[in-house]
C-alpha positions as CSV (number, residue, x, y, z in Angstrom):
1,M,36.1,-233.1,127.4
2,P,37.0,-235.8,129.3
3,Q,37.6,-239.3,128.2
4,G,34.8,-240.8,129.0
5,G,32.6,-238.7,127.6
6,T,34.8,-239.3,124.0
7,K,34.2,-243.0,124.1
8,K,30.3,-242.6,125.0
9,K,29.9,-240.6,121.7
10,V,32.0,-243.0,119.8
11,G,29.7,-246.0,120.7
12,E,26.7,-244.1,120.1
13,L,27.6,-244.1,116.4
14,I,27.5,-247.5,116.8
15,P,23.8,-248.7,115.2
16,D,24.3,-246.2,112.6
17,A,27.4,-247.5,110.9
18,R,26.2,-250.7,111.5
19,V,22.9,-249.9,109.0
20,S,25.7,-247.7,106.5
21,F,27.8,-251.2,106.0
22,T,24.5,-253.1,105.3
23,D,23.6,-250.4,102.8
24,L,26.8,-250.6,101.5
25,L,26.8,-254.3,101.0
26,Q,23.3,-253.7,99.1
27,F,24.9,-250.9,96.8
28,D,24.6,-252.3,93.4
29,G,27.9,-250.2,92.5
30,M,30.8,-251.8,94.8
31,R,33.2,-253.4,93.4
32,C,36.2,-254.3,95.5
33,E,39.5,-252.5,95.8
34,H,38.1,-249.4,95.7
35,W,36.3,-246.4,97.8
36,F,32.9,-244.9,98.1
37,M,31.9,-242.4,100.4
38,R,28.2,-241.2,101.5
39,L,26.7,-238.0,103.0
40,S,24.1,-237.6,104.8
41,C,21.7,-234.2,105.3
42,G,19.0,-233.5,107.5
43,G,18.5,-237.4,108.8
44,R,18.2,-238.2,104.5
45,A,21.3,-240.7,103.7
46,G,22.4,-240.1,100.3
47,G,23.8,-242.3,97.6
48,W,27.1,-244.0,97.3
49,I,29.9,-242.0,95.5
50,P,32.5,-243.9,94.1
51,L,36.3,-242.0,94.9
52,T,39.1,-242.5,92.8
53,S,42.7,-244.0,94.4
54,D,44.2,-240.8,94.5
55,T,44.6,-239.7,98.1
56,R,44.8,-235.8,96.9
57,E,41.8,-236.0,94.2
58,N,39.6,-237.3,96.8
59,D,40.0,-234.6,99.5
60,V,39.2,-231.9,96.6
61,I,35.9,-234.2,95.9
62,I,35.3,-234.8,99.6
63,R,35.6,-230.6,100.6
64,G,33.3,-230.3,97.7
65,R,30.7,-232.1,98.1
66,I,30.6,-231.1,101.4
67,A,31.1,-227.3,100.7
68,G,28.7,-228.0,98.2
69,S,25.8,-229.5,99.9
70,Q,22.3,-227.4,100.0
71,D,21.7,-228.6,104.0
72,P,24.1,-229.4,106.6
73,V,26.2,-232.4,106.7
74,T,25.1,-234.1,109.4
75,D,26.7,-238.0,108.6
76,L,29.7,-239.0,106.8
77,V,31.1,-242.5,105.8
78,F,34.3,-243.6,104.0
79,A,34.1,-247.1,102.8
80,F,37.6,-249.2,101.5
81,V,36.2,-252.3,100.1
82,G,39.1,-254.7,99.3
83,T,42.1,-256.9,99.9
84,V,43.6,-255.2,103.6
85,D,46.2,-256.5,105.8
86,W,44.6,-257.9,109.2
87,R,46.3,-259.9,111.8
88,G,49.8,-261.2,109.8
89,G,47.4,-262.0,106.7
90,R,45.3,-260.5,104.0
91,S,42.0,-260.8,104.3
92,L,39.0,-259.4,101.4
93,M,37.6,-256.6,104.1
94,A,35.2,-253.8,104.2
95,H,37.1,-251.1,106.2
96,M,35.1,-247.9,107.2
97,Q,35.0,-244.6,108.5
98,Y,31.9,-243.0,110.5
99,F,31.3,-238.9,111.3
100,R,28.9,-237.3,112.4
101,R,28.7,-233.4,113.2
102,G,29.2,-232.2,116.5
103,Y,31.4,-236.0,117.9
104,D,35.2,-234.5,118.1
105,T,35.9,-238.8,116.9
106,G,35.0,-240.6,114.6
107,L,34.0,-244.2,114.6
108,L,36.9,-247.3,112.2
109,F,34.8,-250.4,111.6
110,G,34.1,-252.8,109.0
111,S,33.6,-256.7,108.6
112,H,35.6,-259.2,106.8
113,L,33.6,-260.0,103.4
114,I,33.8,-263.1,101.0
115,Q,32.7,-262.8,97.3
116,E,31.0,-265.8,95.8
117,G,31.0,-264.2,91.5
118,Q,29.4,-260.9,91.6
119,K,28.7,-260.6,94.8
120,I,29.8,-259.9,98.0
121,Q,28.8,-260.8,101.7
122,A,29.8,-260.1,105.2
123,K,31.9,-262.9,106.9
124,G,31.9,-263.2,110.5
125,N,31.4,-260.5,112.7
126,F,30.6,-256.6,112.9
127,L,33.8,-255.0,114.0
128,V,34.5,-252.2,116.0
129,M,37.9,-250.9,115.5
130,G,38.4,-247.9,117.5
131,G,38.2,-244.0,117.3
132,C,39.8,-241.7,114.4
133,R,39.6,-237.7,114.8
134,N,36.9,-236.2,113.1
135,I,38.3,-233.2,110.4
136,W,35.4,-233.5,107.9
137,I,32.5,-231.9,109.5
């Protein structure tokens, strides 16, 4: 596929990625230093599922959820909420990936966060960081 076509498709994911980010911030089970995933099937987004800190175990969980879905998975979102290296410093962030069936490239995005007591909120702008290869759906 031509380079321009890929970029256009990735850009089409931005509105739904923003919705996923907003949904994550409203998720009662969200906590720092943790990975989460969410599957969408038939136009309906499922709930956020906590993952582990073990990438091999997560790979098994993710592939099992995709294979076990009654309807084909149309969208898949991964989110890490925690402290990440950002431009030479460390920052509390939501670092997320959004994949859609039929798109070769997913969207890498996120936002800086602030934590006030138990509540985690966005701080600053929604950041589009780039694309990433869709190996999942």
